[in-house]
N, C-alpha and C positions, 0 to 999 in steps of 0.2 A: 700753753695750758699754763695758766699764772700758778707760781710756785704753792701759794696758800691752798689751793685744791688738789695739788698732787700729792698722791699716797706718798710717804718717805720710808726709805730702806736703806739701811746700813750694809754694807759687805763687811766682815772680819776675816782679815787672813794675815799669814804671817809675814808675806811680802806679795810684790808683783813680778817676781823675778826667777828665770832658770827652770821652772819644772810647769808641767802639765796642770798639775792642779793650779797653779798659779796663772798659768794661760787662760785656764777655763774661768777662773774669777775674775779676771778683767774682760773678758768676752761675756761675762754676765752682767756687770756693770753696763756695758754698752749695751747689750739687749734689752735690759729694763730700762736705760734711759731713751731709747729708740720708742719704747712702749710708753713713755710719758711720765714715768716715776722720777720722783726727786732723789738721785742716787748720791749715797756717799759710801766711801771706803775707808775703813781704819787697816792699816798698817802697823806691824808689830817691829819688823825690821826695815831699814832704810834700803831698800833693794827693789829698783823699779826696772824692767826691761820690757814689759809689753804695755800697747797703749789699753788707755781704760777712758772710762766717761763717770763724770761727778764730782765730789767733792773729796780731796782726799785730806786726811788726818793720818797723817805720818807719826806716829809716836817713835820709829825708829831714829826720828833726827835728833830727838832731845834724850838717846840712850849713847852712853860711853862705853869705853873698855872697862872702866872700873862701876862694874853695873851692882852696885851694894843692894840689899835688901829694902834700905829707905829710900833710894832712888826709884826701884821699883814701884813702891808702895805710892810714891810721890805721882810718877808716871799714871798709875791706874785710877789714882783718884781724879787724875786731869780726864782721863776715860769716862769714868763715870759720869763726871759733870757735862761732858760733851754730849751722851745719851740725853741725860735728864734735859740739857737746854734744846738739843733739838727734838725731843719727844718723837722717836721715830714710831712707824707704825708695824716695822718688823725688823729685827736684827737678824742676819743671814750669816751663819759661822760657818767658816769655812776652814779652819784652822784645823791641823792633827793635835787630838786631844788622847793624850796619856797618863797625864797625872791626876789622880784624885782629887788630892789636896786643890791644885790649882782649879779643877772645873768644879767644885764645891764653891770655891771663891767666886768666879764667873757667875757660877749660877745663882748665887745666894746674895751676891755684891752686887756685881757689874751689870748683870744681866736682870735682876730684880724688877719686877713691873713691867717686863718687855714680853713681846711675843717672839720666841725665838725658833728660828729654823735651823737644825743641823743638817750640813750637805757631808757627805762618806764618799768619799773618791778612790777608796780601795776595798777591795775585797778582805784584806787584813784587818779585820774589824776594830782590832785592839789599837790601831793607831787613832782611832777616832772616836771609840768608846772605851774608856778605861777600864783595865781587866777586873776591878774592882766593882762586882755586878751592883752593890748598892748605888753607889754615884751614878753608873750607867743607867739605870733605873728612875733614878730621880730627874736625870736630863731629860730621858723619853718622856716620863710622866708630866712633866712642866714644858715641855717643846711644845710649838703648833703643830708641828711636822718634821720628820726626818726623810730627807732627800737622797736616795742612793742615786749612783750615775749608771746603774744598771739593774736590770732586772733581777739578777743572782743576789745583788746585793741587797736591794729592799724585801725581798722574800726571806733572805737570811736574818735580817734583824727583826723581821717581824715574827719569824719562828723562835728565834733563840731568846726575846725577849716577851713573848706572848702580849704583841702588840698588832695595833694594824694601821699605827702612823707614819711606817715608811712607805712612800711612793719611788717610783724611778721616773727620774727625769735625764734624758741622755745629755753628752758633751754636744754641743753642736758643731758644724762645720763652720770654719771661719770663711769670710767672702775672700775669694781668691783674684787676685789681680794680673794681669798679663805676666808671663812668666817665660823669658828667654830658652831657646833650648841649648843644650851644652855644646857650644861652638868647637870643642877640641874632640867631639864624638868619643869622648871616654866611656866605657862601659864598666858599669860597678852596680854593686846591690848597696843596700844602705841599713844600719841600725841608727835609731832616733832614741836618745834617754839618758837618764842620769847613768853613771857608769858605777853601780854598786852590785855587786854580783851576785850577793845573797837575794835580791830582788829582780835583777833583770837577768841573772844567768847568762851573761856574756860569753862565759865559758863554753857554753854550750855553743852558741853560736859559731867561736871559732874553729871548737873539734868539729862541727857539722859541715863549715864552708871548708876545712883542712881536708875531709873526705869526700868532699864533693867534686865536680869535674871541673869547677869553674876556675880555680887558680891555675890549672894549667891552660886554660882557654883566654888567659890574662883577665878575666872577669873580675875587679877588684872589689874588696868590702871594705865599706868607709862607715867605721863608728864614729858618729857624731855626738858630742856630749863631755860635761866633766862631771869628776866625781871620785871619790876616795879611792877608788880601785884602778884607776888608771894604769899608775906604774907597773901594777900586776898583770893588767892584761895585756900592756905591751910586750912584759916579759913573757907572759903566756903565747903571743904569737911568734915571737922569737923564738920560743921551744918549740912549737910545731912546725917552725922554719917559713912562717907565712909573712916576714917581714917585709919582703919584695910585694906582695899584693893587697896587706891590709894597711890602710890608713886610719889614724884616729886624727879625728878634726875636733878643735875645739868647740865649746856650745857658742850656738849662733841663736838669736833671736826670731830669723827669719829663716826657718828651715825648707820651705816650700822650694826655693831655687834646687835644692841638693833632692828633694823628694822626687818634684818633677822630671829630672832628669837621670834617675835611678832605673835599674831594668825592673827591679821590686824591691820593696820595703820588707825586713826582717825582725819577728818579734821573739824572743826566746824566753819569756818571765816566768818565775814561779807562780807569780799570780799578779794579777792587774786590777783596775777598775772599770774604767772602761777609755782604752789606751787611744791616746789623742793621734800617736805616730801612725797608727792604723788607720784612723780617719781621715786625717788629713795628706796621706799619700792617696788615699782611694780619690780625695775630693781634686786631687792635680793629674787624675789618671794614670797612676801608678799601681799594677797588683800589689798584692802583700803575701807573705807566706808566714805564716805565724802556727805556735804551737797551742793547743786547746787548753791552755791555762785556767784555771779559777776568776772568773769574772770577766766579760768583755767580749774576747775574741770570736765566742760562736753567738753572739747576738751582734756581731758586724760582719764576720766572713759566712758566704752561701760557698759552699766547698767547691771547687771548677768552675765557677761563676764569676766570682771578684777575686779569687785569689786560693789557696790553698791552705787548710786547717787541718795541722796532723798531731799525732800523740805528743804528749810533752815528755821530756827528760829522754828521748830516743834518738840518738845521734845519728844512727843509720837512716832513721825514716826524714830526719831534717836533711840529710844530705841528698837524699832520693828527691825530696820536694823541691830542692834547689836545682837539681841535673832534670827534672820535668820542665821548670819553669824556664829553663833556657834551651832544653831539645825537643821539646814538644811545642811547635810555634801554633798548633791550632788552639791547645789550650790556653798559651800566652795570650794569644791575641783576643781570644774571647773574654778572659779575665780581664784586659787591658779595655776593651770596649766597655765592659760594664760597670768598670770602677766607678764612675762619676754617678752615674744614675742609682748604683747600689746603695747610697748613702743620702738621697735627696729628701728623704723624710728626715736628716740629721741638720736640716736649713736652719739658718739662725732664726727664720720667721716661725717655723714650726716649733722649736724649742723655746723661744722668747714667749710664743701664745700658750705652752705648757706651764710656764713660771706666771706669765699673767694669772692664768685661771687658777693657779696654786694661792696666788697672794689676793684674789679676789673670793675666795671660798667658792668658787662654783664648781669645785671638783673634789671628791675624797680618794682617787686613786687613779695613777696614771700609768699607761704601760704595764700593767701586771696580769 
């Protein structure tokens, strides 16, 4: 398709590295590119771990340690000039957005004159819509649409801000290449995510695992990811006398081999958006155990069909669920056999079609 006839979209993100939101942004660029859109990506920090499609405008490359106000203003003038030169049909904003002043600047200078779609990837709305309601209301009023990655998020936005602009479009399942089985025949369960205990509640995971029968059965727990609480969590594992069976693995851009060879994946978050770890685990045929935290898990897991969904903040319930997945062979095989099919509706083709309809103004509500 000739470039001049293609709709031009620009994805704005903090980076393309290390997190689920960043992975989802990279995937979105690939989906829109395959749909025939002229895709551009703007990133504010020079961090790229995930494959993407389209033209990259990397503001992070001209950012140095001495990032003065004057230098920031200069960078953003370049960004405004880039927006005006490219004359995008849509700007899709994937950033976290917590500062009222900064969002006023984006709304009334950088984004002025453009159709904006804000993406919200967490149930903690304050990460994406500033606490100062006056600016959040302006952002919603001037936006084309708000995309929440779960039904819960979209409904909460519409309710809180008395609007109908929020719709739900799920995160897609990545296309999975062939993954080799674990040649060491190691038995383990896995957590994948940022090591931030105030969000992911990995302390609950360690306590539940410690109370389960898994350590005695030499079924290890792998905790895969980086984050500010890594040392604290390593110390907690030592305190719980779990150092011999808990392994901390540094962040990997491709987590699929780890997920594929796990017995099951565990999520213990205080809140989520639409957790990629669960979806990616099911996509490679690995069932899941998750707490029923706000936003996401109960829209992915059908209890006792593709995994176990349990009460949050309950150590005993978590330990029991882990034991069931190991001891109840019939339950485990049923969940494992249903894993891939249970997330078929989240294929890249289906989610790309939702985005295509949104950008072509063919729908006003998706999945609500």
